[in-house]
C-alpha positions, 0 to 999 in steps of 0.5 A, a space after each residue: 906496531 901491529 895492533 888492531 882495536 876491535 868492535 865489541 862483538 859477542 866474542 869481546 863481550 863474553 871476555 869483558 874486554 877488548 882484545 888485540 888480534 895478531 896471533 904470533 905467527 901472523 904478527 912475524 908474517 906481517 910485520 916482516 912487510 916493513 909497512 902499516 897494517 892499513 897500507 897492505 893492499 889485497 891481492 887483486 890491487 897488486 901489480 903482477 910481474 909481466 909477464 906471468 910466469 911459467 911456474 908458480 915456483 921455481 927452486 934452484 940449488 937452495 941450501 939451508 942451515 941452523 948453524 952446523 946442521 944442514 936442513 936442506 941440501 941443494 934442492 932444485 924442482 919447479 912446482 906447475 901453476 894450478 897443481 897440489 903439491 906436496 912435500 913428503 917426508 918425516 919429521 926432521 926431512 927438512 919440509 917445514 923449513 922449505 915451508 917457511 922459506 917459501 912463505 917468506 918467514 925466514 930468509 934464503 941463505 944459498 940458491 935462488 927461488 922465485 915465487 909467482 915470478 917474484 924473486 924471493 931475496 928482493 920481492 917478498 913484500 909484493 909477494 906476501 899480498 898473494 900468499 894465503 898461509 896456513 900454519 901447523 899450529 892454530 892461528 885463530 882466536 878461540 875467544 872470537 867469533 868465527 865472523 870476528 876471525 875473518 873480519 880482523 884478519 881481513 884488516 891485516 891485509 887491507 880489506 874493509 867495509 862491503 868488500 871485506 863483508 861480502 869476501 867474509 860471507 862468501 868463503 863461509 858459505 864456500 866452506 859450509 861455516 855460515 851457520 856457525 859464524 857467530 859461535 866462538 872459534 873455540 867451541 868448533 871441532 878441530 875440522 871446523 877450526 881448520 876450515 876457518 883458517 882456510 877461510 882466513 887464508 883465502 880471504 884476500 884471494 891469493 894465487 898460492 896457497 901454502 899450508 904447513 901440515 894441514 891435517 895435523 891433529 884431525 881424525 881420519 874423517 875430518 882429515 878427508 873432508 878437509 883435504 876435499 875443501 882443498 881440492 875444491 879450491 884448486 878445481 874452482 878457483 885455479 890456486 896453486 896449492 903447496 903443502 908439507 905433509 907426513 900423512 901418506 894418505 894426504 900425500 896420495 891426494 897430491 898431483 905430485 910429490 917431492 920426496 924429502 929426507 935428511 934435507 936432500 930431495 930423493 925423488 919427485 913424481 906423481 903418486 902413480 908414477 913413485 909407486 910404479 918404480 917399485 918392482 912389482 908387489 912388496 913382500 915383508 916376512 918376519 922371522 927369528 933369524 932375518 939374516 939366515 932366511 935372507 941367505 937362504 932365499 938368495 941362494 935357493 929362490 935366486 931372489 935379493 931381500 933387503 933387511 929393514 927394521 928387523 924384517 925381509 923386504 922383497 920386491 917382485 912381480 907375482 907376489 902371490 906366487 912368491 909367497 906361496 913358494 917361500 912358505 912351502 920351502 921355509 914355512 917352519 922359519 917364517 912367523 908372518 908374511 905380507 905382500 901387497 901392491 907398493 904403497 908410498 911408504 914402500 917408495 920411501 924404504 926403497 928410496 931410504 932403506 928406511 921405514 917412514 917413522 914421523 918422531 913427534 919430537 924430531 925438530 926440522 
């Protein structure tokens, strides 16, 4: 049974009773280890595969279904050691299912996955000691202080005594949380709470950090600050980072991106390489009769135009010159026209023919 009796810290005294620190997702993650909490050794005590694998993650022909609905469809890719790797897609694309598989929360159905040299079918207990996981939904206890959250999270991974105190203090300092160590977690801003979760995830010195929508619910300034800390983790501590996201700004910060749509891998490359696949500038024209204008542009200007969500979308070099010519020729039919350099959303539109929507209620 996953329970821990806690000392009466400030947060516990304020509540007047002992709390059991076992957030739902973490209890699932650790319960599947099939061993007592006290026996979970820290990552630096784990026997590692020899030799160390060339890749952090290798995925081959991965398929996963929820009854009749296929969430992942024959995915194959590798993630380099020490890179920040993004899984980009709208809700329903399959990225959260992939997160659950990589973090060992659900078992494989078809295909092969190797993480840090461990076979995901057979070696999950050893692998979990080397993983740090940040879930989309908060996993810290708001009624505990920041320090108490780290202390009891460390207990779940077998850390204790001076080692745990030293690691907690180091992570709080590294993430700029030392002055808030004795504050209740519920009094922190969303950005600071996210940093506490990052401190928890890295407390046992994992080699791989997996995050599900890490900046969900944060304002733009807090999101940028959190992503800066993620970059510091990779640069200073040589950790591999894998994160799911539907934020295009967040995706731009990754070394490489896998773009997912309807469970399929549509493209995989660095953000600049993906945007370079778009042919020149992107022009979007809003008109009352897009079908008619599309035909006229194709005939007179010999330029193909795609119809996306009621607007004409055109890719071509020299966008500013084309805008001038199309306005001169069809100005009375045009309500608005926008052009610019390609973005990751333009890449997604080119690959799927659809806008990058992120419906909040669509399950993955």
